[in-house]
Backbone bond lengths (Angstrom), bond angles and torsions (degrees), N, CA, C in turn:
res aa  C-N    CA-C-N  psi(-1)  N-CA   C-N-CA  omega(-1)  CA-C   N-CA-C  phi
1 X - - - 1.495 - - 1.510 107.38 -
2 X 1.476 111.09 135.51 1.453 115.46 174.41 1.526 112.33 -74.23
3 X 1.301 116.71 152.13 1.421 120.57 -177.38 1.568 108.04 -91.32
4 X 1.231 115.24 69.45 1.499 123.62 -177.04 1.594 108.41 -145.91
5 X 1.255 119.15 146.63 1.457 120.65 177.50 1.577 107.16 -66.02
6 X 1.293 118.18 151.23 1.440 124.31 167.91 1.522 109.72 -91.96
7 X 1.347 116.57 124.34 1.449 120.77 -175.98 1.666 101.23 -112.62
8 X 1.290 114.33 122.63 1.373 123.05 172.36 1.543 110.20 -108.03
9 X 1.362 119.61 -164.57 1.382 125.39 174.43 1.392 116.41 -120.84
10 X 1.317 120.56 158.81 1.503 121.05 175.24 1.485 110.76 -116.27
11 X 1.278 121.43 -15.91 1.430 126.48 177.26 1.509 110.76 -125.47
12 X 1.285 119.32 109.45 1.464 124.77 178.31 1.572 106.27 -88.81
13 X 1.352 119.51 120.85 1.373 122.53 172.85 1.558 118.11 -66.29
14 X 1.264 112.13 -18.43 1.510 124.88 -172.06 1.463 110.23 50.97
15 X 1.487 119.98 33.58 1.370 116.69 175.31 1.485 119.39 -72.45
16 X 1.326 112.68 -8.11 1.521 114.49 169.58 1.520 113.37 -74.18
17 X 1.311 111.34 -17.50 1.475 118.61 -174.86 1.530 112.55 -97.10
18 X 1.364 116.75 -44.29 1.413 111.53 -174.08 1.567 117.27 -93.59
19 X 1.298 112.33 -34.53 1.468 115.43 -179.96 1.542 114.72 56.55
20 X 1.409 111.15 35.85 1.496 116.89 -179.58 1.673 100.39 -136.94
21 X 1.345 109.80 121.77 1.496 108.73 -176.71 1.381 118.32 -56.13
22 X 1.347 116.67 -44.89 1.619 124.93 -178.62 1.585 106.46 -60.93
23 X 1.298 116.88 -42.38 1.512 113.71 175.46 1.475 114.58 -58.94
24 X 1.426 113.26 -42.36 1.402 117.29 -178.67 1.515 115.69 -66.60
25 X 1.342 115.74 -36.67 1.507 123.56 165.01 1.553 114.54 -54.66
26 X 1.297 114.98 -52.23 1.406 119.00 -173.92 1.523 108.17 -72.86
27 X 1.364 125.95 -31.00 1.421 124.09 173.15 1.568 112.22 -65.52
28 X 1.226 116.93 -47.99 1.435 118.66 -178.34 1.578 112.89 -67.37
29 X 1.381 113.90 -47.36 1.506 114.18 -178.82 1.465 116.03 -67.84
30 X 1.382 117.97 -21.54 1.382 121.43 177.34 1.488 113.43 -88.76
31 X 1.353 117.40 -17.19 1.507 120.45 -179.50 1.503 119.42 -103.10
32 X 1.468 112.89 -12.57 1.488 116.93 -168.76 1.557 107.86 -73.37
33 X 1.216 116.77 154.44 1.532 123.90 171.49 1.489 107.74 -149.67
34 X 1.350 116.29 166.51 1.567 121.09 -175.49 1.536 102.98 -56.04
35 X 1.269 115.97 135.51 1.494 128.19 174.40 1.487 110.58 84.33
36 X 1.342 125.32 10.53 1.386 129.65 179.58 1.638 113.82 -55.48
37 X 1.195 115.83 142.29 1.547 116.72 160.42 1.537 105.38 -114.53
38 X 1.377 119.11 122.09 1.326 123.22 -165.27 1.672 105.23 -100.36
39 X 1.241 122.70 132.02 1.451 128.13 179.44 1.540 106.80 -96.59
40 X 1.398 115.96 110.17 1.446 119.17 170.30 1.565 110.69 -129.71
41 X 1.288 114.79 146.68 1.594 117.16 178.06 1.361 111.88 -105.21
42 X 1.375 121.01 124.38 1.512 122.41 179.78 1.478 111.80 -84.05
43 X 1.276 121.80 17.37 1.419 121.42 178.06 1.578 108.85 -93.42
44 X 1.271 116.53 -8.48 1.521 120.03 -171.05 1.557 103.57 -108.22
45 X 1.404 120.91 125.54 1.379 120.75 178.80 1.578 112.48 -64.65
46 X 1.307 118.21 -30.21 1.448 120.53 175.67 1.611 113.46 -62.87
47 X 1.383 114.79 -35.72 1.407 119.05 175.97 1.503 105.56 -65.76
48 X 1.354 120.19 -53.03 1.445 116.95 -179.48 1.559 117.99 -52.34
49 X 1.355 113.02 -41.29 1.495 118.91 175.26 1.492 108.29 -66.41
50 X 1.257 127.79 -27.85 1.381 127.03 -178.21 1.509 115.46 -78.84
51 X 1.324 114.10 -27.94 1.540 113.92 -171.13 1.465 116.00 -62.54
52 X 1.389 116.99 -40.99 1.529 115.51 -178.16 1.510 113.03 -60.59
53 X 1.432 115.69 -34.00 1.381 119.18 179.65 1.475 112.64 -76.81
54 X 1.215 120.88 -34.68 1.423 126.02 173.68 1.543 109.09 -64.16
55 X 1.186 116.55 -48.06 1.535 113.50 171.55 1.411 115.69 -58.67
56 X 1.318 117.18 -46.18 1.483 119.48 -179.95 1.635 111.07 -58.02
57 X 1.353 111.25 -47.90 1.426 113.93 179.85 1.594 116.02 -67.65
58 X 1.219 115.00 -32.95 1.636 116.46 177.12 1.471 103.96 -75.27
59 X 1.408 125.68 -38.55 1.377 118.82 -179.56 1.646 111.54 -65.53
60 X 1.175 116.31 -30.73 1.522 120.41 176.68 1.461 106.25 -65.76
61 X 1.216 122.12 -34.62 1.513 124.89 179.84 1.600 109.96 -85.86
62 X 1.305 120.60 11.84 1.373 130.50 172.53 1.483 112.43 72.84
63 X 1.357 122.26 22.23 1.394 126.55 -179.95 1.438 101.25 -76.53
64 X 1.445 118.48 152.38 1.424 126.58 171.62 1.491 114.53 -113.43
65 X 1.158 118.35 139.57 1.590 119.29 173.11 1.541 112.04 -92.89
66 X 1.276 116.77 125.58 1.469 116.40 -177.32 1.624 109.50 -136.18
67 X 1.250 117.50 165.69 1.512 121.76 176.44 1.486 106.96 -69.06
68 X 1.332 118.64 160.32 1.355 122.82 173.83 1.473 113.27 -65.99
69 X 1.439 122.06 -32.50 1.266 123.88 173.56 1.634 117.27 -54.35
70 X 1.466 105.94 -44.88 1.493 118.31 179.20 1.651 106.61 -66.00
71 X 1.276 114.21 -51.71 1.495 118.68 -178.63 1.398 116.71 -57.72
72 X 1.239 118.53 -40.73 1.529 125.13 -176.25 1.414 115.70 -99.19
73 X 1.400 117.35 -2.29 1.548 126.57 176.99 1.484 113.52 43.61
74 X 1.344 109.76 73.70 1.570 111.61 176.49 1.453 111.70 67.71
75 X 1.258 128.04 63.30 1.398 138.55 179.32 1.565 113.39 -54.70
76 X 1.313 120.90 132.94 1.390 121.78 -178.99 1.606 112.25 -86.52
77 X 1.238 119.48 148.02 1.384 121.87 -173.73 1.557 112.63 -74.35
78 X 1.253 115.14 -6.90 1.478 115.37 -175.67 1.484 110.22 -114.94
79 X 1.399 113.73 26.25 1.490 118.42 -178.70 1.591 106.37 -127.94
80 X 1.429 114.56 152.37 1.548 118.08 171.25 1.566 100.00 -108.24
81 X 1.305 117.82 132.13 1.360 127.79 176.98 1.510 113.28 -109.01
82 X 1.326 112.85 139.74 1.575 127.31 178.83 1.331 118.36 -122.04
83 X 1.369 111.68 -10.50 1.510 122.77 177.81 1.461 116.07 173.27
84 X 1.165 118.74 178.99 1.532 119.30 -175.10 1.522 113.82 -52.28
85 X 1.309 116.63 -47.79 1.572 114.93 -179.91 1.525 112.58 -117.00
86 X 1.354 117.16 37.71 1.420 123.08 -176.04 1.530 105.88 -137.66
87 X 1.299 119.09 99.94 1.426 123.53 179.43 1.541 106.57 -147.94
88 X 1.350 113.03 147.99 1.500 119.35 -178.33 1.466 106.31 -140.24
89 X 1.375 116.01 160.92 1.471 118.76 175.15 1.469 108.45 -52.05
90 X 1.404 114.64 142.16 1.412 119.53 171.38 1.491 115.42 -60.98
91 X 1.308 115.78 141.52 1.486 117.36 -177.07 1.393 113.91 87.86
92 X 1.298 118.68 -18.02 1.432 125.22 -170.17 1.540 117.05 -89.77
């Protein structure tokens, strides 16, 4: 096992399923909450098109975008992280 924290996501954009920019925007903006880690795939053009609007919409709602190190406050290598206050022992 590598000596690094495992970082998961707490909001799945489902961009792999819908392939529609507006559906991706709606899914993310309706599912996000404080401390979320959002899963987006940069291999889909629809996702790339959706990201600027997602950022704009979330900033309007006073969300801040921070690094994982800032969000997780020095993550431990033996934990799996799903969001700001959601972590569990690795492998559990």
